N, C-alpha and C positions, 0 to 999 in steps of 0.2 A: 532356496539358495539365491535366486535372483533378487528377492527383496533385501537380502543381506548386503548386496553389492550396489544397490541403487545410490545410497549416500556416498559410498566411495567413488563411484563414477561421477556423481554430481560435483564432488570436490575436485576430482581429477581433471575435468574438462577445462576450467579456467586456468589451472596450472599449465596444461598443455598449450593453451592459447598464448599464454605469456611466453612460454618456452619457444613457441613458433616464431616469435620475433627474431630470435637468434638462429633458430634451427627450423626452417620452413617445413621440413618433413613432419614435424610434430603437429602441424596444422591438420595433416591428413589423419593422424592418429586421433586427434581431438574430434574430428568430424565422425570417425568411425565409432568412438565411444559415445558421442552424442546420439548417433543413430541407434545403437543398441539400447541406450537409455530410453529413447522415444518409443521403440518397439515394446519394451517391457511395460512402460507406463500406459500406452494406448492399446496394447494387444489384449486379446481375450484372457480373462482370468481362469486359472485352473479351477475346475468345479470341485466342490467338496463332496465326499461320498455321501450318498443318501443314508441317513441314520436308520431308516426303516428297511434297508436292503438286507436280504437274508445273510449275506456274507459279513455284514456289520453286526447284525443281531446274534449271529453265531457266537461272537466273542463277548457279548454283553448279556445274553439271556440267562436266566436262572431257572431252577426247577419249577418255580411258581408260574412261569409263562406257559399257558396251555398249548401254545403253538411251537414250542421250542424244537420239536422234531423236524418241522418244516424248514428250519434253518440249517440242518445238518444233511438231510437227504439230498439236496441239490449238489453236494460235494461228491456224491457217488457218481461214477461214470457208467454204470450199467444197472439194469433191473436186478441182476444177481447181487451186486454190491449193496443195493438198497435193501433187498430182502435179508441179506446177511446182517446189515446194520440193525434192522428191526429185531432180528433174533438175538443179537448181542445185547441190545437194550433191555429186552425182556428177561433174558437168562441171568444177567449180572446186575440188574436193577440200576442201569446207567442213567445219569442225569448230567445236564450241561454244567461246565465249570470253566469259564474263561477260554472258550474255544475248543475244549476237549470234552470227552465224556468220562465221568468217573463213577465207580461203584465200589462195593466192598472189596478191596484188594486189587482192583483193576482200573487202569487208566487207558482209554482208547483214543487215538488220534487218527485223522483221516487225511489221505493224500499227502503223505509226509515225504519231503525231499531228502533223499540220501544220495548225494551226487555219486555217480552220474545217473542215478535212477530216482524214481518216485514210487513209494510203496502205497498200495491201496489202503492198508491199515497198519498201525503199529500199536501193540499192546505193551504196557509197562515199559515203554522206552526201548525195548530190545527185541521184542517178538514181532517180526514182519509177517503180516497175514495177506496173502494174495488170493483173490477170488478169480479163478481162471475159467473163461468161457471157451467152449470147444472150438469156436471159429478161429481163435488166435493162439491157442495153446495145445492143439492136438497133433499137429504135424511133427514129423521127426525133427525138422529144422527148428520149430518152435520149442520143442522139448530140450534140444541142445542149447538153444539160446537162454531158456529159463534156467538150465543147469549152470551156465556160465554166470548168469546174473546172481543166482543163489550163492555161488562160490565167492563172488566179490562181497556180497553182504555178510557172509559168514566170516570172511577175513576182516571185516570191519567190526566184528564183535556181535553181530546179530544172529538170531535163530529165525528160520523161515518155515512157515506153514502154508502149504498150498491146498486150497479147497476148490474142487471143481464146481462150476455153477450148477450143474445138475444135482449135486448133493445138497446145495443150499435150498433149491426149490423142492426136492423130493423128501429130504429128511434134515430140516434145520437142526434137530437135536444132535445128529451125527456131526454136523459142522461145529456145533458148540463143543462137543466132546473133543474134537480135534484141537480146538483152541485151548481147552482145559489141559489136554495132554501137552501142548506146546508150552503153556505157562508152567506146568509142573516140571518139564524138562529144563526150562529156563532157570527156575528156582534151584533145581538140583545142581546145575552147572555153576550158578553163583555160589551155592553152599560149598561145592567142591573146591572152588577157587579160594574161598575163605579158609577152608581147612588146609589147603596147600600153603597158603600164606602163613598160617599159624605154625605149620611144621617146618618152616624155614629156620636155619640156625639163628639163634638169638643169644644174647648174653642173659645172665640170670636176672638182671634188672628189667630187660625187655620181656622176659618170660613172666615176671611179676606183673608188669603192666598189661600183658596179654591176658593173664588170668583175670585181672580186675575188669578188663574190657569184656571178656566173655561173660562174667557175672552180670555186668551192666546190660549186655546184650540179652542175656536170659531174662532179666527183669523186664527189659523193654518188650521182649516177645510176649511175656506173660501179660503185661499191661495191655499190649495191643490186642492179644487174643481175648482177654476179659472185656475190653471195650467193644470189640466186634460182637461178642456174644450178647452183651448188654443191649447194644443197638439193634441187633437182629431179632431179639426176642421181646423187646420192650412192648411192642404193640400187642402181642399175644398175652403177655402178663397183665397188661392194663385191662384187656377185655375180660380175662379170667377174674380179676379183682372186682370188676363191675358186676359180673354175674354173681359172685359170692355176696356182694353188698345187696343187690336187688332181691336175691333169694332170701337172705337173712331178714330183710325188712318185711317181705311177704309172709314169712313164717311168724314173725313177731306180731304182725297185724292180725293174722288168723288166730293166734293164741289169745290176744286181747279181746277179739270179738267173741270167742267161746267163753271167756271169763265173764264178759258182760251178759251174755245170754244166760249163763248159769246163775248169775246174781239176780237177774230180773225174773227168772223162773221160780224163785223161792216163794214169792207172794206178789199180790197186786201192789202192796205197799212198797216193796223193793223196786218194782218196775217204775212206779210213780216217782220214787226218790231219785232213781237214776235219770229219768227223763227230765226232771226239774234241774238237776245238776248239769245235765248235758245242754239244756236250753240256755242256762245262764252263761256257760262257757262259750256257746256258739254266738251269743249276742256280742261278745267282746272280740271275737275273731273276725278277721277279714276273710271273705270267701275267695279262694283262689282255685283255679283249675289244677287238678293233679298233674304234676309234670310227667312228661313222657321221656323215657330213657331209651336211647338208641344204642344197642350193642351189636357191633359188626361181627360176622362169623370169624372165628379164629382160623388164620391161614398159615401154612408152613412158611418159614423164612426163605428169602431168596438164596440161590446158590452163591457161595463165596468162592472166589478164585483160588484162595489158599486152601489146600486139602486139609491141613492140620486145623486151621480155624473153622473150616466148614464142618469138620467132624465134631468139634467142640460145640458149634452152634446147633447142629442136629441133635447131639446128646442132651443139651440143655432144653431144647424144644420137646424132646421125648419125655424128659422128666416133668416138664410142665404139663404135658398132656396126661401123664400118669397121675399127677396130683389132682388134676381136674376131674379125671374119671373117678378117683377115690372120693373126692368131695361129693360128687353127684350121688355116688353109691351110699355115702353116709346120710345124706338128706333123704334119699329114697327109703333107707331102712328106718329112719326116724318117723316117716309118714306111714309106714306100713301098719295097717290096722286102725289108723286114725281116720275113719270114714267121715267124721264131721269136719275135720280140719283140712283134708285134701282139697275139696272144692273151694274152700276159702283161700287157700294158698294159690290155687290156679286162677281164681278171680282177681286176686291182688296183682299177680304177675301180668295178667291181661290188661288191667287198668294202667299199669306202668308202661305198657307197650313192650313187654318182655315175655310174650307168650312162648317164644322159642325156648326159654329156659325150662318151661314145664316139660317140654319134650324129653329133656335129659334126666328129669327126676320122677316122671310119672310111672 
């Protein structure tokens, strides 16, 4: 702001000096303006915030920053709040996004000002989460004060969940369940409000538009649910496809080796013919090391805040696990009694670095 008035004051000073010829009191005003201008030009400059400070990085860091948690934990005002934040990050797969933490169906902000108060955490914009330490929240006076505070927040349209610090330390899962229950209650309240709005008297034209809006909302919900299921199970599906690909290659390799051995076993001439053909092909090929394929263990998807979407995700994951179990059983049955091929398949899987796949089909 000061920089914006420097030019104005620089122009104003000579004007006031000229006016001071007729009106001497303007000379005093000119002197004052000149003094303020001199102070701004020669005084210490306001320092720019350190771009590497945690309170700056909190708003600029992304999930790829390995230290991003360290930009959020300083916002917490107690060890209990820090422990709760860590539990929320793990349970809801939260990652940084422009100063807040976001996960599937959950947005978490820290130390949010809701005049005249400041909330420890706010989830999805309307669920206030307070982590209460016994020292400041256990007395009768404190309980009454918290009740008055909650009433004000509820009147402003918020829901409030209070979690004792001892629960956070002793059973973080219970703390997460309290948050889950609060989110479910918030969604039910919002859904009830939407239903109440829809039941208000409307003209036939408004009813028609309402029906169209409901249909669009249903489609939007379906797309959102399908997208969430796709994203949550994508890694597990990719790992399963990798397992099928590697096992298929190992089986084909074993079958080819058995065919070669059978051909060579017919006679010395057959063996010599194969060896000559093999040598000619090998001379034309570049020798490269067999690639190693890394397949990570399949893990269950993270908990989703929306119970409907979470149920859909878990159902899709269970179907995937069932398909995977059936595939392994099918391969296991195909190798049953194939005493010559089984060790060749195991050997191929080991060479590809996928010995863990053999455990599922042996």
